[in-house]
Phi, psi and omega in degrees: 000128181292143179295155182090352180235047182299154180272356178287162180291135181285147188299323181293334175283318181296329180269010179057034179254001180304314181299322179295316178298317181296320178296317178297317181293325176295320178297318177298319177302318177295321176299319180295319177295321178297322177294321177298318178296318180299318180292315180303321182271006178052049177293166181300130185307316183296323176296320178294317178298323176298317179292324177296319179299317179296318179293321178298316179295324178294319177295319179298322179297319178295315181300315182293325176294316177297317180297315179301314180293321179298314179297316184292336185241292187298313182289316179300315179298317181295319179294318178300321181285329178078190177079194185297325182299324179299314180294323177297312182295320176298318178295316178302313182295317179298315178298318180297318180295317178299319177298318178295320182292324180287333186282000000 
């Protein structure tokens, strides 16, 4: 089984926050459709950029929430158990943080 695809229940589901994440992502999806309309209607560039900034912040908030839950549950559990899985989970988390910082 490839790492990162464990069969255990994911923390955001266990914490009953799945619905919150889905609601936020649906809102972001609506923002993306709004951006498409703005471009189609040739709205003022600065207004489009403002909306892109808002959408980016919304995506970052989802990412940080998921990362926080991953660290608090998956990584903590793996480190407590020790072994190779702990190193894998720490590397995954480090790589995810690096991708967020670069974006």
